[in-house]
TIBARO-125009 format. One record per atom (N, C-alpha, C, O): residue in three letters; atom name; x, y, z. Coordinates in steps of 0.1 Angstrom, whole numbers, plus 5000, padded with zeros to 4 digits. Example, Ala and Ser with C-alpha at 12.3 -4.5 7.8 and 13.67 -1.06 7.14 Angstrom:
BEGIN
ala/N/5132/4943/5078 $
ala/CA/5123/4955/5078 $
ala/C/5132/4967/5078 $
ala/O/5142/4967/5085 $
ser/N/5128/4978/5071 $
ser/CA/5137/4989/5071 $
ser/C/5129/5000/5079 $
ser/O/5134/5011/5080 $
//
This chain:
BEGIN
met/N/6665/6371/6838 $
met/CA/6666/6383/6829 $
met/C/6679/6384/6822 $
met/O/6680/6391/6812 $
trp/N/6690/6378/6828 $
trp/CA/6703/6379/6822 $
trp/C/6702/6373/6808 $
trp/O/6707/6378/6798 $
phe/N/6696/6361/6807 $
phe/CA/6695/6354/6794 $
phe/C/6686/6362/6784 $
phe/O/6688/6362/6772 $
ala/N/6675/6367/6789 $
ala/CA/6666/6375/6781 $
ala/C/6672/6387/6776 $
ala/O/6670/6391/6764 $
ala/N/6680/6394/6784 $
ala/CA/6687/6407/6780 $
ala/C/6697/6404/6769 $
ala/O/6700/6413/6761 $
arg/N/6702/6392/6769 $
arg/CA/6712/6389/6758 $
arg/C/6706/6384/6745 $
arg/O/6713/6381/6736 $
asp/N/6693/6382/6745 $
asp/CA/6686/6377/6733 $
asp/C/6686/6389/6723 $
asp/O/6681/6400/6726 $
pro/N/6690/6387/6711 $
pro/CA/6690/6397/6701 $
pro/C/6676/6402/6697 $
pro/O/6675/6413/6692 $
ala/N/6666/6394/6699 $
ala/CA/6652/6398/6696 $
ala/C/6646/6407/6706 $
ala/O/6635/6413/6703 $
leu/N/6652/6409/6717 $
leu/CA/6647/6418/6728 $
leu/C/6648/6432/6723 $
leu/O/6658/6437/6720 $
pro/N/6637/6440/6724 $
pro/CA/6637/6454/6720 $
pro/C/6647/6462/6729 $
pro/O/6648/6459/6741 $
trp/N/6653/6472/6724 $
trp/CA/6663/6480/6731 $
trp/C/6657/6487/6744 $
trp/O/6665/6488/6753 $
pro/N/6645/6491/6744 $
pro/CA/6641/6497/6757 $
pro/C/6641/6487/6769 $
pro/O/6644/6491/6780 $
gln/N/6637/6475/6766 $
gln/CA/6638/6465/6777 $
gln/C/6652/6462/6780 $
gln/O/6655/6459/6792 $
arg/N/6661/6462/6771 $
arg/CA/6676/6460/6774 $
arg/C/6681/6471/6783 $
arg/O/6688/6468/6792 $
val/N/6677/6483/6780 $
val/CA/6682/6495/6788 $
val/C/6676/6494/6802 $
val/O/6683/6496/6812 $
leu/N/6663/6490/6803 $
leu/CA/6657/6488/6816 $
leu/C/6664/6477/6824 $
leu/O/6667/6478/6836 $
ala/N/6667/6466/6817 $
ala/CA/6674/6455/6824 $
ala/C/6688/6459/6829 $
ala/O/6692/6455/6840 $
leu/N/6695/6467/6820 $
leu/CA/6708/6472/6824 $
leu/C/6707/6481/6836 $
leu/O/6715/6481/6845 $
ala/N/6697/6490/6836 $
ala/CA/6694/6499/6847 $
ala/C/6691/6491/6860 $
ala/O/6696/6495/6871 $
val/N/6683/6481/6860 $
val/CA/6680/6473/6871 $
val/C/6692/6466/6877 $
val/O/6695/6466/6889 $
ala/N/6700/6460/6868 $
ala/CA/6713/6454/6872 $
ala/C/6722/6464/6878 $
ala/O/6729/6461/6889 $
ala/N/6724/6476/6872 $
ala/CA/6733/6486/6877 $
ala/C/6728/6490/6891 $
ala/O/6736/6492/6900 $
tyr/N/6715/6492/6893 $
tyr/CA/6710/6496/6906 $
tyr/C/6712/6485/6917 $
tyr/O/6715/6488/6928 $
ala/N/6710/6473/6912 $
ala/CA/6712/6462/6922 $
ala/C/6726/6461/6927 $
ala/O/6728/6458/6938 $
phe/N/6736/6463/6918 $
phe/CA/6750/6461/6922 $
phe/C/6756/6474/6926 $
phe/O/6768/6474/6931 $
ser/N/6749/6485/6925 $
ser/CA/6755/6498/6928 $
ser/C/6755/6501/6943 $
ser/O/6745/6497/6950 $
pro/N/6765/6506/6949 $
pro/CA/6765/6510/6963 $
pro/C/6756/6522/6966 $
pro/O/6753/6525/6978 $
ile/N/6752/6529/6956 $
ile/CA/6743/6541/6957 $
ile/C/6729/6536/6956 $
ile/O/6725/6530/6946 $
asp/N/6720/6540/6966 $
asp/CA/6706/6536/6967 $
asp/C/6698/6549/6967 $
asp/O/6703/6560/6970 $
leu/N/6685/6547/6963 $
leu/CA/6676/6559/6965 $
leu/C/6675/6563/6979 $
leu/O/6675/6575/6982 $
ile/N/6673/6553/6988 $
ile/CA/6673/6556/7002 $
ile/C/6685/6549/7008 $
ile/O/6687/6537/7007 $
pro/N/6694/6557/7015 $
pro/CA/6706/6551/7020 $
pro/C/6703/6540/7030 $
pro/O/6694/6540/7037 $
asp/N/6712/6529/7030 $
asp/CA/6710/6518/7038 $
asp/C/6711/6520/7053 $
asp/O/6706/6513/7061 $
phe/N/6718/6531/7057 $
phe/CA/6719/6534/7071 $
phe/C/6707/6539/7078 $
phe/O/6706/6540/7090 $
ile/N/6696/6542/7070 $
ile/CA/6683/6546/7075 $
ile/C/6676/6533/7079 $
ile/O/6674/6525/7070 $
pro/N/6673/6532/7092 $
pro/CA/6667/6519/7096 $
pro/C/6654/6516/7088 $
pro/O/6646/6524/7085 $
val/N/6653/6503/7085 $
val/CA/6642/6497/7078 $
val/C/6640/6502/7063 $
val/O/6641/6494/7054 $
leu/N/6638/6515/7061 $
leu/CA/6636/6520/7048 $
leu/C/6648/6519/7039 $
leu/O/6646/6517/7027 $
gly/N/6660/6519/7045 $
gly/CA/6672/6517/7037 $
gly/C/6673/6504/7030 $
gly/O/6677/6503/7018 $
leu/N/6669/6494/7037 $
leu/CA/6669/6480/7031 $
leu/C/6656/6477/7023 $
leu/O/6656/6469/7014 $
leu/N/6645/6484/7027 $
leu/CA/6632/6481/7021 $
leu/C/6632/6485/7007 $
leu/O/6625/6478/6999 $
asp/N/6639/6495/7003 $
asp/CA/6639/6499/6989 $
asp/C/6645/6489/6980 $
asp/O/6640/6486/6969 $
asp/N/6656/6482/6985 $
asp/CA/6661/6471/6977 $
asp/C/6652/6459/6977 $
asp/O/6651/6452/6966 $
leu/N/6645/6456/6987 $
leu/CA/6636/6445/6988 $
leu/C/6623/6447/6980 $
leu/O/6616/6437/6976 $
val/N/6620/6460/6977 $
val/CA/6607/6462/6970 $
val/C/6610/6467/6955 $
val/O/6604/6461/6946 $
leu/N/6620/6476/6953 $
leu/CA/6622/6481/6940 $
leu/C/6627/6471/6930 $
leu/O/6623/6470/6919 $
ile/N/6637/6463/6934 $
ile/CA/6643/6454/6925 $
ile/C/6634/6443/6920 $
ile/O/6632/6441/6908 $
pro/N/6626/6436/6930 $
pro/CA/6616/6427/6925 $
pro/C/6605/6433/6916 $
pro/O/6601/6426/6907 $
leu/N/6601/6445/6920 $
leu/CA/6591/6451/6911 $
leu/C/6596/6454/6897 $
leu/O/6589/6453/6887 $
ala/N/6609/6459/6896 $
ala/CA/6615/6461/6883 $
ala/C/6616/6449/6875 $
ala/O/6614/6449/6863 $
ile/N/6620/6438/6882 $
ile/CA/6621/6425/6875 $
ile/C/6608/6420/6870 $
ile/O/6607/6415/6859 $
ala/N/6598/6422/6878 $
ala/CA/6584/6418/6874 $
ala/C/6580/6426/6862 $
ala/O/6573/6421/6853 $
leu/N/6583/6439/6862 $
leu/CA/6579/6448/6851 $
leu/C/6587/6443/6838 $
leu/O/6581/6443/6828 $
leu/N/6599/6440/6840 $
leu/CA/6607/6435/6828 $
leu/C/6601/6422/6823 $
leu/O/6600/6421/6810 $
ile/N/6597/6413/6831 $
ile/CA/6591/6401/6826 $
ile/C/6578/6404/6819 $
ile/O/6575/6397/6809 $
arg/N/6570/6413/6824 $
arg/CA/6558/6417/6817 $
arg/C/6560/6423/6804 $
arg/O/6552/6422/6794 $
leu/N/6571/6432/6803 $
leu/CA/6574/6439/6790 $
leu/C/6580/6430/6780 $
leu/O/6580/6433/6768 $
thr/N/6587/6419/6784 $
thr/CA/6594/6411/6775 $
thr/C/6584/6401/6768 $
thr/O/6576/6395/6774 $
pro/N/6585/6400/6755 $
pro/CA/6577/6391/6748 $
pro/C/6578/6377/6753 $
pro/O/6588/6372/6757 $
pro/N/6566/6370/6754 $
pro/CA/6566/6356/6760 $
pro/C/6576/6346/6754 $
pro/O/6581/6338/6761 $
glu/N/6578/6347/6741 $
glu/CA/6587/6337/6734 $
glu/C/6601/6340/6739 $
glu/O/6609/6330/6740 $
ile/N/6605/6352/6741 $
ile/CA/6619/6355/6746 $
ile/C/6620/6350/6761 $
ile/O/6630/6345/6765 $
val/N/6609/6352/6769 $
val/CA/6610/6347/6783 $
val/C/6611/6332/6783 $
val/O/6619/6327/6791 $
glu/N/6604/6325/6774 $
glu/CA/6605/6310/6774 $
glu/C/6619/6306/6770 $
glu/O/6624/6296/6776 $
arg/N/6624/6312/6759 $
arg/CA/6638/6309/6755 $
arg/C/6648/6311/6766 $
arg/O/6657/6303/6769 $
ala/N/6646/6323/6773 $
ala/CA/6655/6326/6784 $
ala/C/6654/6316/6796 $
ala/O/6664/6312/6802 $
arg/N/6642/6312/6799 $
arg/CA/6640/6302/6810 $
arg/C/6647/6289/6806 $
arg/O/6653/6282/6814 $
ala/N/6645/6285/6793 $
ala/CA/6652/6272/6789 $
ala/C/6667/6273/6790 $
ala/O/6673/6264/6794 $
arg/N/6672/6284/6785 $
arg/CA/6687/6286/6786 $
arg/C/6691/6286/6801 $
arg/O/6702/6281/6804 $
ala/N/6683/6292/6810 $
ala/CA/6687/6293/6824 $
ala/C/6687/6279/6830 $
ala/O/6695/6275/6838 $
glu/N/6677/6271/6826 $
glu/CA/6676/6257/6831 $
glu/C/6688/6249/6826 $
glu/O/6694/6241/6834 $
arg/N/6692/6251/6814 $
arg/CA/6704/6244/6809 $
arg/C/6717/6248/6816 $
arg/O/6725/6240/6819 $
ala/N/6718/6261/6819 $
ala/CA/6729/6267/6825 $
ala/C/6730/6262/6840 $
ala/O/6741/6260/6845 $
ala/N/6719/6260/6846 $
ala/CA/6718/6255/6860 $
ala/C/6723/6240/6861 $
ala/O/6728/6236/6872 $
gln/N/6722/6233/6850 $
gln/CA/6727/6219/6850 $
gln/C/6741/6217/6847 $
gln/O/6747/6206/6847 $
leu/N/6748/6228/6843 $
leu/CA/6763/6227/6840 $
leu/C/6770/6224/6853 $
leu/O/6767/6228/6864 $
pro/N/6781/6217/6851 $
pro/CA/6789/6213/6863 $
pro/C/6796/6225/6869 $
pro/O/6799/6235/6862 $
thr/N/6798/6225/6882 $
thr/CA/6805/6236/6889 $
thr/C/6819/6231/6893 $
thr/O/6820/6219/6895 $
ser/N/6828/6240/6895 $
ser/CA/6841/6236/6899 $
ser/C/6843/6239/6914 $
ser/O/6844/6251/6918 $
arg/N/6843/6229/6922 $
arg/CA/6846/6231/6937 $
arg/C/6860/6236/6939 $
arg/O/6863/6243/6949 $
met/N/6869/6231/6931 $
met/CA/6883/6235/6932 $
met/C/6885/6250/6930 $
met/O/6892/6257/6937 $
ala/N/6878/6255/6919 $
ala/CA/6879/6270/6917 $
ala/C/6873/6278/6928 $
ala/O/6878/6288/6932 $
ala/N/6861/6273/6933 $
ala/CA/6855/6280/6945 $
ala/C/6864/6280/6957 $
ala/O/6866/6290/6964 $
ala/N/6871/6269/6959 $
ala/CA/6880/6268/6971 $
ala/C/6892/6277/6969 $
ala/O/6897/6283/6978 $
ala/N/6897/6278/6956 $
ala/CA/6908/6287/6953 $
ala/C/6904/6302/6956 $
ala/O/6912/6309/6961 $
ile/N/6892/6305/6952 $
ile/CA/6888/6319/6954 $
ile/C/6886/6322/6968 $
ile/O/6890/6333/6973 $
val/N/6880/6313/6976 $
val/CA/6879/6315/6990 $
val/C/6893/6316/6997 $
val/O/6895/6324/7006 $
leu/N/6902/6307/6993 $
leu/CA/6915/6308/6999 $
leu/C/6922/6321/6995 $
leu/O/6929/6327/7004 $
leu/N/6920/6326/6983 $
leu/CA/6926/6339/6980 $
leu/C/6920/6350/6988 $
leu/O/6928/6359/6993 $
trp/N/6907/6350/6991 $
trp/CA/6901/6360/6999 $
trp/C/6906/6359/7014 $
trp/O/6908/6369/7020 $
val/N/6908/6347/7019 $
val/CA/6913/6345/7032 $
val/C/6927/6350/7033 $
val/O/6931/6356/7043 $
leu/N/6935/6347/7023 $
leu/CA/6949/6352/7023 $
leu/C/6950/6367/7023 $
leu/O/6957/6374/7030 $
leu/N/6941/6373/7014 $
leu/CA/6941/6388/7014 $
leu/C/6936/6394/7027 $
leu/O/6942/6404/7031 $
leu/N/6926/6388/7033 $
leu/CA/6922/6393/7046 $
leu/C/6933/6391/7056 $
leu/O/6935/6401/7064 $
gly/N/6940/6380/7056 $
gly/CA/6951/6378/7065 $
gly/C/6962/6388/7063 $
gly/O/6968/6393/7073 $
leu/N/6965/6391/7051 $
leu/CA/6975/6401/7048 $
leu/C/6971/6415/7053 $
leu/O/6979/6423/7058 $
gly/N/6958/6418/7051 $
gly/CA/6953/6431/7055 $
gly/C/6954/6432/7071 $
gly/O/6958/6443/7076 $
val/N/6950/6422/7078 $
val/CA/6951/6422/7092 $
val/C/6965/6423/7097 $
val/O/6969/6431/7106 $
trp/N/6974/6415/7090 $
trp/CA/6988/6416/7094 $
trp/C/6994/6430/7091 $
trp/O/7001/6435/7100 $
trp/N/6991/6436/7080 $
trp/CA/6996/6450/7077 $
trp/C/6990/6459/7087 $
trp/O/6998/6468/7092 $
trp/N/6978/6458/7091 $
trp/CA/6972/6467/7101 $
trp/C/6978/6465/7114 $
trp/O/6980/6475/7122 $
trp/N/6981/6453/7118 $
trp/CA/6987/6450/7131 $
trp/C/7001/6456/7132 $
trp/O/7005/6461/7143 $
leu/N/7009/6456/7121 $
leu/CA/7023/6461/7121 $
leu/C/7023/6476/7121 $
leu/O/7034/6482/7124 $
arg/N/7013/6483/7117 $
arg/CA/7013/6498/7117 $
arg/C/7014/6503/7131 $
arg/O/7015/6515/7133 $
//
């Protein structure tokens, strides 16, 4: 849906829906809070896939095909293991600094 949403031929209502689905997926605020057993996680497992399926049905087939082709090309791009290692190292250092700061208080 990322590639389809960036296609200029996609009608704006579908773009708004795609943005809303992405915002809901990444938002810490849910319809049903996650601390409620089962139901809290079930809304994420049900609502997001249903919204994506709705977006695919609402998106014209030629845009979906172009987006799938772009996604396949993007999946074949090389990845940087050094960049991934640097990011993991940065997170480990930040975690270590946080623990060290907490320990000294």
